[in-house]
PDB file of N, CA, C and O in Angstrom:
ATOM      1  N   MET A   1       0.297  -1.335   0.644  1.00  0.00           N
ATOM      2  CA  MET A   1       0.007   0.380   0.472  1.00  0.00           C
ATOM      3  C   MET A   1       0.885   0.994   0.045  1.00  0.00           C
ATOM      4  O   MET A   1       2.077   0.691   0.086  1.00  0.00           O
ATOM      5  N   ARG A   2       0.270   2.191  -0.543  1.00  0.00           N
ATOM      6  CA  ARG A   2       0.774   3.546  -0.834  1.00  0.00           C
ATOM      7  C   ARG A   2       1.729   3.824   0.630  1.00  0.00           C
ATOM      8  O   ARG A   2       2.949   3.712   0.753  1.00  0.00           O
ATOM      9  N   ILE A   3       0.476   4.312   1.893  1.00  0.00           N
ATOM     10  CA  ILE A   3       0.880   4.687   3.246  1.00  0.00           C
ATOM     11  C   ILE A   3       2.191   3.942   3.713  1.00  0.00           C
ATOM     12  O   ILE A   3       3.185   4.490   4.188  1.00  0.00           O
ATOM     13  N   HIS A   4       2.005   2.536   3.481  1.00  0.00           N
ATOM     14  CA  HIS A   4       2.760   1.937   3.830  1.00  0.00           C
ATOM     15  C   HIS A   4       4.111   2.449   3.047  1.00  0.00           C
ATOM     16  O   HIS A   4       4.950   2.976   3.777  1.00  0.00           O
ATOM     17  N   GLN A   5       4.405   2.362   1.713  1.00  0.00           N
ATOM     18  CA  GLN A   5       5.291   2.426   1.721  1.00  0.00           C
ATOM     19  C   GLN A   5       6.224   3.940   1.540  1.00  0.00           C
ATOM     20  O   GLN A   5       7.436   3.956   1.326  1.00  0.00           O
ATOM     21  N   SER A   6       5.430   5.058   1.669  1.00  0.00           N
ATOM     22  CA  SER A   6       5.442   5.981   2.171  1.00  0.00           C
ATOM     23  C   SER A   6       6.132   6.172   3.639  1.00  0.00           C
ATOM     24  O   SER A   6       6.995   6.984   3.972  1.00  0.00           O
ATOM     25  N   LEU A   7       5.531   5.247   4.350  1.00  0.00           N
ATOM     26  CA  LEU A   7       6.326   5.746   6.076  1.00  0.00           C
ATOM     27  C   LEU A   7       7.248   4.973   6.275  1.00  0.00           C
ATOM     28  O   LEU A   7       7.822   5.080   7.358  1.00  0.00           O
ATOM     29  N   ARG A   8       7.825   3.677   5.072  1.00  0.00           N
ATOM     30  CA  ARG A   8       9.289   3.249   5.765  1.00  0.00           C
ATOM     31  C   ARG A   8      10.100   4.247   4.569  1.00  0.00           C
ATOM     32  O   ARG A   8      11.330   4.210   4.573  1.00  0.00           O
ATOM     33  N   GLY A   9       9.325   5.212   3.461  1.00  0.00           N
ATOM     34  CA  GLY A   9      10.743   6.068   3.193  1.00  0.00           C
ATOM     35  C   GLY A   9      10.628   6.849   3.589  1.00  0.00           C
ATOM     36  O   GLY A   9      11.821   6.888   3.890  1.00  0.00           O
ATOM     37  N   GLN A  10      10.227   7.821   4.020  1.00  0.00           N
ATOM     38  CA  GLN A  10      10.832   8.440   5.480  1.00  0.00           C
ATOM     39  C   GLN A  10      11.319   8.391   6.809  1.00  0.00           C
ATOM     40  O   GLN A  10      12.020   9.185   7.436  1.00  0.00           O
ATOM     41  N   PHE A  11      10.798   7.277   7.125  1.00  0.00           N
ATOM     42  CA  PHE A  11      11.414   6.551   8.489  1.00  0.00           C
ATOM     43  C   PHE A  11      12.799   6.399   7.985  1.00  0.00           C
ATOM     44  O   PHE A  11      13.564   6.346   8.949  1.00  0.00           O
ATOM     45  N   SER A  12      13.572   6.285   6.578  1.00  0.00           N
ATOM     46  CA  SER A  12      14.550   5.704   5.584  1.00  0.00           C
ATOM     47  C   SER A  12      15.461   7.390   5.869  1.00  0.00           C
ATOM     48  O   SER A  12      16.584   7.660   6.292  1.00  0.00           O
ATOM     49  N   ARG A  13      14.539   8.053   5.487  1.00  0.00           N
ATOM     50  CA  ARG A  13      15.577   9.139   5.321  1.00  0.00           C
ATOM     51  C   ARG A  13      15.849  10.118   6.408  1.00  0.00           C
ATOM     52  O   ARG A  13      16.729  10.978   6.352  1.00  0.00           O
ATOM     53  N   VAL A  14      14.821   9.877   7.656  1.00  0.00           N
ATOM     54  CA  VAL A  14      15.487  10.206   8.875  1.00  0.00           C
ATOM     55  C   VAL A  14      16.120   9.006   9.768  1.00  0.00           C
ATOM     56  O   VAL A  14      16.400   9.382  10.907  1.00  0.00           O
ATOM     57  N   ASP A  15      16.363   7.845   9.537  1.00  0.00           N
ATOM     58  CA  ASP A  15      17.338   6.665  10.120  1.00  0.00           C
ATOM     59  C   ASP A  15      18.826   7.409   9.191  1.00  0.00           C
ATOM     60  O   ASP A  15      20.012   7.273   9.493  1.00  0.00           O
ATOM     61  N   ASN A  16      18.464   7.893   8.468  1.00  0.00           N
ATOM     62  CA  ASN A  16      20.450   8.133   7.645  1.00  0.00           C
ATOM     63  C   ASN A  16      20.398  10.241   7.821  1.00  0.00           C
ATOM     64  O   ASN A  16      21.326  11.024   7.620  1.00  0.00           O
ATOM     65  N   SER A  17      19.283  10.479   8.152  1.00  0.00           N
ATOM     66  CA  SER A  17      19.699  12.014   9.020  1.00  0.00           C
ATOM     67  C   SER A  17      20.176  12.288  10.118  1.00  0.00           C
ATOM     68  O   SER A  17      21.145  12.908  10.557  1.00  0.00           O
ATOM     69  N   MET A  18      18.855  11.400  10.707  1.00  0.00           N
ATOM     70  CA  MET A  18      19.794  11.224  12.544  1.00  0.00           C
ATOM     71  C   MET A  18      21.003  10.525  12.926  1.00  0.00           C
ATOM     72  O   MET A  18      21.475  10.680  14.052  1.00  0.00           O
ATOM     73  N   ARG A  19      21.556   9.735  12.029  1.00  0.00           N
ATOM     74  CA  ARG A  19      22.572   8.755  12.157  1.00  0.00           C
ATOM     75  C   ARG A  19      23.912   9.269  12.746  1.00  0.00           C
ATOM     76  O   ARG A  19      24.512   9.799  11.811  1.00  0.00           O
ATOM     77  N   ASP A  20      24.861   9.369  14.218  1.00  0.00           N
ATOM     78  CA  ASP A  20      25.533   9.225  14.303  1.00  0.00           C
ATOM     79  C   ASP A  20      25.257  11.625  15.012  1.00  0.00           C
ATOM     80  O   ASP A  20      25.933  12.579  14.627  1.00  0.00           O
ATOM     81  N   GLN A  21      24.249  11.633  15.869  1.00  0.00           N
ATOM     82  CA  GLN A  21      24.162  12.481  15.762  1.00  0.00           C
ATOM     83  C   GLN A  21      23.396  12.637  17.338  1.00  0.00           C
ATOM     84  O   GLN A  21      22.448  11.893  17.590  1.00  0.00           O
ATOM     85  N   GLU A  22      23.798  13.492  18.207  1.00  0.00           N
ATOM     86  CA  GLU A  22      23.894  14.111  19.196  1.00  0.00           C
ATOM     87  C   GLU A  22      22.751  14.872  19.870  1.00  0.00           C
ATOM     88  O   GLU A  22      22.702  16.093  20.018  1.00  0.00           O
ATOM     89  N   PHE A  23      21.559  13.698  20.378  1.00  0.00           N
ATOM     90  CA  PHE A  23      20.928  15.214  21.159  1.00  0.00           C
ATOM     91  C   PHE A  23      21.048  15.488  22.459  1.00  0.00           C
ATOM     92  O   PHE A  23      21.783  14.879  23.238  1.00  0.00           O
ATOM     93  N   THR A  24      20.151  16.641  22.793  1.00  0.00           N
ATOM     94  CA  THR A  24      20.216  17.025  24.586  1.00  0.00           C
ATOM     95  C   THR A  24      18.635  16.550  24.808  1.00  0.00           C
ATOM     96  O   THR A  24      17.591  16.360  24.185  1.00  0.00           O
ATOM     97  N   ASP A  25      19.158  16.500  26.025  1.00  0.00           N
ATOM     98  CA  ASP A  25      18.234  16.397  26.803  1.00  0.00           C
ATOM     99  C   ASP A  25      16.402  16.740  26.399  1.00  0.00           C
ATOM    100  O   ASP A  25      15.450  16.048  26.761  1.00  0.00           O
ATOM    101  N   ASP A  26      16.344  18.326  25.348  1.00  0.00           N
ATOM    102  CA  ASP A  26      14.874  18.607  24.717  1.00  0.00           C
ATOM    103  C   ASP A  26      14.589  18.282  23.900  1.00  0.00           C
ATOM    104  O   ASP A  26      13.414  18.340  23.536  1.00  0.00           O
ATOM    105  N   GLU A  27      15.960  17.553  22.910  1.00  0.00           N
ATOM    106  CA  GLU A  27      15.386  17.852  21.639  1.00  0.00           C
ATOM    107  C   GLU A  27      15.035  16.366  21.678  1.00  0.00           C
ATOM    108  O   GLU A  27      14.226  15.932  20.858  1.00  0.00           O
ATOM    109  N   ARG A  28      15.686  15.433  22.726  1.00  0.00           N
ATOM    110  CA  ARG A  28      15.245  13.926  22.595  1.00  0.00           C
ATOM    111  C   ARG A  28      13.664  13.739  23.317  1.00  0.00           C
ATOM    112  O   ARG A  28      12.949  12.751  23.155  1.00  0.00           O
ATOM    113  N   GLU A  29      13.462  14.462  23.815  1.00  0.00           N
ATOM    114  CA  GLU A  29      12.115  14.582  24.717  1.00  0.00           C
ATOM    115  C   GLU A  29      10.462  15.495  23.769  1.00  0.00           C
ATOM    116  O   GLU A  29       9.252  15.276  23.808  1.00  0.00           O
ATOM    117  N   THR A  30      11.502  16.699  22.899  1.00  0.00           N
ATOM    118  CA  THR A  30      10.694  16.660  21.347  1.00  0.00           C
ATOM    119  C   THR A  30      10.458  16.041  20.295  1.00  0.00           C
ATOM    120  O   THR A  30       9.704  16.350  19.372  1.00  0.00           O
ATOM    121  N   ILE A  31      11.342  14.835  20.476  1.00  0.00           N
ATOM    122  CA  ILE A  31      12.148  14.130  19.330  1.00  0.00           C
ATOM    123  C   ILE A  31      10.516  13.149  19.358  1.00  0.00           C
ATOM    124  O   ILE A  31       9.652  13.106  18.483  1.00  0.00           O
ATOM    125  N   ARG A  32      10.577  12.113  21.359  1.00  0.00           N
ATOM    126  CA  ARG A  32       9.599  11.619  22.057  1.00  0.00           C
ATOM    127  C   ARG A  32       8.183  12.081  22.275  1.00  0.00           C
ATOM    128  O   ARG A  32       7.443  11.243  22.790  1.00  0.00           O
ATOM    129  N   ARG A  33       7.635  13.319  21.966  1.00  0.00           N
ATOM    130  CA  ARG A  33       6.569  14.289  21.448  1.00  0.00           C
ATOM    131  C   ARG A  33       6.141  13.445  19.923  1.00  0.00           C
ATOM    132  O   ARG A  33       5.065  12.959  19.572  1.00  0.00           O
ATOM    133  N   GLY A  34       7.408  13.513  19.258  1.00  0.00           N
ATOM    134  CA  GLY A  34       6.584  13.671  17.659  1.00  0.00           C
ATOM    135  C   GLY A  34       6.099  12.225  17.097  1.00  0.00           C
ATOM    136  O   GLY A  34       5.171  12.083  16.301  1.00  0.00           O
ATOM    137  N   ILE A  35       7.062  10.939  17.772  1.00  0.00           N
ATOM    138  CA  ILE A  35       7.029   9.619  17.664  1.00  0.00           C
ATOM    139  C   ILE A  35       5.686   9.673  19.011  1.00  0.00           C
ATOM    140  O   ILE A  35       4.970   8.674  18.941  1.00  0.00           O
ATOM    141  N   ALA A  36       5.549  10.012  19.404  1.00  0.00           N
ATOM    142  CA  ALA A  36       3.553   9.334  19.936  1.00  0.00           C
ATOM    143  C   ALA A  36       2.474   9.817  19.443  1.00  0.00           C
ATOM    144  O   ALA A  36       1.409   9.200  19.476  1.00  0.00           O
ATOM    145  N   LYS A  37       2.672  11.435  18.721  1.00  0.00           N
ATOM    146  CA  LYS A  37       2.023  11.251  17.775  1.00  0.00           C
ATOM    147  C   LYS A  37       1.548  10.643  16.769  1.00  0.00           C
ATOM    148  O   LYS A  37       0.356  10.399  16.581  1.00  0.00           O
ATOM    149  N   VAL A  38       3.015  10.192  15.632  1.00  0.00           N
ATOM    150  CA  VAL A  38       3.038   9.904  15.028  1.00  0.00           C
ATOM    151  C   VAL A  38       2.277   7.925  15.794  1.00  0.00           C
ATOM    152  O   VAL A  38       1.371   7.141  15.510  1.00  0.00           O
ATOM    153  N   ARG A  39       3.025   7.996  16.464  1.00  0.00           N
ATOM    154  CA  ARG A  39       2.201   6.129  16.965  1.00  0.00           C
ATOM    155  C   ARG A  39       1.080   6.542  16.545  1.00  0.00           C
ATOM    156  O   ARG A  39       0.684   6.446  15.383  1.00  0.00           O
ATOM    157  N   GLY A  40       0.227   7.251  17.886  1.00  0.00           N
ATOM    158  CA  GLY A  40      -1.621   7.743  17.715  1.00  0.00           C
ATOM    159  C   GLY A  40      -2.033   7.053  16.811  1.00  0.00           C
ATOM    160  O   GLY A  40      -2.781   6.076  16.765  1.00  0.00           O
ATOM    161  N   ALA A  41      -0.892   8.260  15.281  1.00  0.00           N
ATOM    162  CA  ALA A  41      -1.286   8.002  14.567  1.00  0.00           C
ATOM    163  C   ALA A  41      -2.341   7.147  13.499  1.00  0.00           C
ATOM    164  O   ALA A  41      -3.405   7.310  12.901  1.00  0.00           O
ATOM    165  N   ALA A  42      -0.909   5.786  13.768  1.00  0.00           N
ATOM    166  CA  ALA A  42      -1.065   4.899  13.722  1.00  0.00           C
ATOM    167  C   ALA A  42      -2.031   4.194  14.009  1.00  0.00           C
ATOM    168  O   ALA A  42      -2.720   3.550  13.218  1.00  0.00           O
ATOM    169  N   ASP A  43      -2.236   4.328  16.079  1.00  0.00           N
ATOM    170  CA  ASP A  43      -3.326   3.819  15.881  1.00  0.00           C
ATOM    171  C   ASP A  43      -4.442   3.751  15.757  1.00  0.00           C
ATOM    172  O   ASP A  43      -4.964   2.721  16.182  1.00  0.00           O
ATOM    173  N   TRP A  44      -5.465   4.966  15.024  1.00  0.00           N
ATOM    174  CA  TRP A  44      -6.148   5.736  14.736  1.00  0.00           C
ATOM    175  C   TRP A  44      -6.235   4.826  13.419  1.00  0.00           C
ATOM    176  O   TRP A  44      -7.280   4.224  13.172  1.00  0.00           O
ATOM    177  N   LEU A  45      -5.257   4.749  12.682  1.00  0.00           N
ATOM    178  CA  LEU A  45      -5.530   4.157  11.577  1.00  0.00           C
ATOM    179  C   LEU A  45      -5.922   3.178  11.405  1.00  0.00           C
ATOM    180  O   LEU A  45      -6.989   3.043  10.806  1.00  0.00           O
ATOM    181  N   GLU A  46      -5.248   2.172  11.838  1.00  0.00           N
ATOM    182  CA  GLU A  46      -5.315   0.737  12.196  1.00  0.00           C
ATOM    183  C   GLU A  46      -7.078   0.628  13.455  1.00  0.00           C
ATOM    184  O   GLU A  46      -7.886  -0.230  13.099  1.00  0.00           O
ATOM    185  N   ALA A  47      -7.227   0.960  13.956  1.00  0.00           N
ATOM    186  CA  ALA A  47      -9.149   0.526  13.880  1.00  0.00           C
ATOM    187  C   ALA A  47      -9.545   1.447  13.256  1.00  0.00           C
ATOM    188  O   ALA A  47     -10.751   1.528  13.491  1.00  0.00           O
ATOM    189  N   ALA A  48      -9.130   2.501  12.325  1.00  0.00           N
ATOM    190  CA  ALA A  48     -10.426   2.732  11.397  1.00  0.00           C
ATOM    191  C   ALA A  48     -10.758   1.159  10.408  1.00  0.00           C
ATOM    192  O   ALA A  48     -11.820   0.672  10.021  1.00  0.00           O
ATOM    193  N   ILE A  49      -9.540   0.777  10.278  1.00  0.00           N
ATOM    194  CA  ILE A  49      -9.260  -0.010   8.898  1.00  0.00           C
ATOM    195  C   ILE A  49      -9.703  -1.159   9.475  1.00  0.00           C
ATOM    196  O   ILE A  49      -9.865  -2.000   8.591  1.00  0.00           O
ATOM    197  N   ASP A  50     -10.046  -1.694  10.850  1.00  0.00           N
ATOM    198  CA  ASP A  50     -10.433  -2.775  11.666  1.00  0.00           C
ATOM    199  C   ASP A  50     -12.194  -2.402  11.603  1.00  0.00           C
ATOM    200  O   ASP A  50     -12.971  -3.355  11.652  1.00  0.00           O
ATOM    201  N   THR A  51     -12.645  -1.235  11.514  1.00  0.00           N
ATOM    202  CA  THR A  51     -13.730  -0.609  12.096  1.00  0.00           C
ATOM    203  C   THR A  51     -14.572  -0.417  10.521  1.00  0.00           C
ATOM    204  O   THR A  51     -15.588  -0.973  10.105  1.00  0.00           O
ATOM    205  N   GLY A  52     -13.662   0.620   9.877  1.00  0.00           N
ATOM    206  CA  GLY A  52     -14.444   1.240   8.761  1.00  0.00           C
ATOM    207  C   GLY A  52     -14.572   2.325   9.205  1.00  0.00           C
ATOM    208  O   GLY A  52     -14.826   3.235   8.416  1.00  0.00           O
ATOM    209  N   GLN A  53     -14.440   2.604  10.616  1.00  0.00           N
ATOM    210  CA  GLN A  53     -14.942   4.514  10.957  1.00  0.00           C
ATOM    211  C   GLN A  53     -13.783   4.763  10.497  1.00  0.00           C
ATOM    212  O   GLN A  53     -12.750   4.123  10.693  1.00  0.00           O
ATOM    213  N   PHE A  54     -14.028   6.257   9.508  1.00  0.00           N
ATOM    214  CA  PHE A  54     -12.513   7.049   8.555  1.00  0.00           C
ATOM    215  C   PHE A  54     -12.814   8.882   9.133  1.00  0.00           C
ATOM    216  O   PHE A  54     -12.332   9.924   8.687  1.00  0.00           O
ATOM    217  N   THR A  55     -13.712   8.670  10.172  1.00  0.00           N
ATOM    218  CA  THR A  55     -13.607   9.930  10.869  1.00  0.00           C
ATOM    219  C   THR A  55     -12.893  10.010  12.004  1.00  0.00           C
ATOM    220  O   THR A  55     -12.855   9.400  13.072  1.00  0.00           O
ATOM    221  N   PHE A  56     -12.184  11.166  11.367  1.00  0.00           N
ATOM    222  CA  PHE A  56     -11.138  11.658  12.309  1.00  0.00           C
ATOM    223  C   PHE A  56     -11.313  12.779  12.948  1.00  0.00           C
ATOM    224  O   PHE A  56     -10.837  13.729  12.328  1.00  0.00           O
ATOM    225  N   GLY A  57     -11.816  13.057  13.958  1.00  0.00           N
ATOM    226  CA  GLY A  57     -12.806  13.104  15.361  1.00  0.00           C
ATOM    227  C   GLY A  57     -12.068  13.621  16.377  1.00  0.00           C
ATOM    228  O   GLY A  57     -10.868  13.508  16.130  1.00  0.00           O
ATOM    229  N   ARG A  58     -12.312  14.177  17.489  1.00  0.00           N
ATOM    230  CA  ARG A  58     -11.764  13.938  19.068  1.00  0.00           C
ATOM    231  C   ARG A  58     -12.226  12.394  19.835  1.00  0.00           C
ATOM    232  O   ARG A  58     -11.669  11.673  20.663  1.00  0.00           O
ATOM    233  N   ALA A  59     -14.041  12.293  18.798  1.00  0.00           N
ATOM    234  CA  ALA A  59     -14.566  11.096  19.636  1.00  0.00           C
ATOM    235  C   ALA A  59     -14.097  10.054  18.860  1.00  0.00           C
ATOM    236  O   ALA A  59     -14.531   8.920  19.064  1.00  0.00           O
ATOM    237  N   ALA A  60     -13.079  10.319  17.792  1.00  0.00           N
ATOM    238  CA  ALA A  60     -13.188   9.328  16.887  1.00  0.00           C
ATOM    239  C   ALA A  60     -11.437   8.737  17.699  1.00  0.00           C
ATOM    240  O   ALA A  60     -11.101   7.565  17.866  1.00  0.00           O
ATOM    241  N   ARG A  61     -10.689   9.887  18.031  1.00  0.00           N
ATOM    242  CA  ARG A  61      -9.584   9.426  18.358  1.00  0.00           C
ATOM    243  C   ARG A  61      -9.117   8.469  19.631  1.00  0.00           C
ATOM    244  O   ARG A  61      -9.686   8.598  20.715  1.00  0.00           O
ATOM    245  N   PRO A  62      -8.116   7.563  19.455  1.00  0.00           N
ATOM    246  CA  PRO A  62      -7.660   6.741  20.522  1.00  0.00           C
ATOM    247  C   PRO A  62      -7.291   6.937  21.310  1.00  0.00           C
ATOM    248  O   PRO A  62      -6.420   7.807  21.305  1.00  0.00           O
ATOM    249  N   ALA A  63      -7.694   6.226  22.721  1.00  0.00           N
ATOM    250  CA  ALA A  63      -6.629   7.269  24.246  1.00  0.00           C
ATOM    251  C   ALA A  63      -5.682   7.152  24.122  1.00  0.00           C
ATOM    252  O   ALA A  63      -5.409   6.419  23.171  1.00  0.00           O
ATOM    253  N   PRO A  64      -4.462   7.734  24.917  1.00  0.00           N
ATOM    254  CA  PRO A  64      -3.621   7.241  24.701  1.00  0.00           C
ATOM    255  C   PRO A  64      -2.776   6.082  25.507  1.00  0.00           C
ATOM    256  O   PRO A  64      -3.351   5.546  26.454  1.00  0.00           O
ATOM    257  N   GLN A  65      -1.602   5.718  25.218  1.00  0.00           N
ATOM    258  CA  GLN A  65      -1.319   4.221  25.856  1.00  0.00           C
ATOM    259  C   GLN A  65      -0.832   4.666  26.605  1.00  0.00           C
ATOM    260  O   GLN A  65      -0.814   3.862  27.536  1.00  0.00           O
ATOM    261  N   GLY A  66      -0.328   5.581  26.880  1.00  0.00           N
ATOM    262  CA  GLY A  66       0.197   5.786  28.508  1.00  0.00           C
ATOM    263  C   GLY A  66       1.766   6.827  27.798  1.00  0.00           C
ATOM    264  O   GLY A  66       2.142   7.291  26.721  1.00  0.00           O
ATOM    265  N   ARG A  67       2.132   6.765  28.927  1.00  0.00           N
ATOM    266  CA  ARG A  67       2.985   8.202  29.467  1.00  0.00           C
ATOM    267  C   ARG A  67       3.808   8.021  28.484  1.00  0.00           C
ATOM    268  O   ARG A  67       4.223   6.890  28.230  1.00  0.00           O
ATOM    269  N   VAL A  68       4.311   9.483  27.523  1.00  0.00           N
ATOM    270  CA  VAL A  68       5.580   9.208  27.373  1.00  0.00           C
ATOM    271  C   VAL A  68       6.802   9.954  27.599  1.00  0.00           C
ATOM    272  O   VAL A  68       6.775  11.176  27.748  1.00  0.00           O
ATOM    273  N   ARG A  69       7.925   9.243  27.631  1.00  0.00           N
ATOM    274  CA  ARG A  69       8.720   9.255  28.668  1.00  0.00           C
ATOM    275  C   ARG A  69       9.529  10.331  28.483  1.00  0.00           C
ATOM    276  O   ARG A  69      10.396  10.601  29.314  1.00  0.00           O
TER     277      ARG A  69
END
């Protein structure tokens, strides 16, 4: 599927651009928040595929799965 191919391509580019880079604590926290958003979107998409409900409103969003460290 196009979505899968697009995500894999993006992750490959991120991997290459972040290799051997050091991050401050604040930068790591910012990256973790971004990852949590992507994870939430992926969870929503998975649920939408299972249920057939593709409405992206607040009520349709999955509950957070835990706190980002």
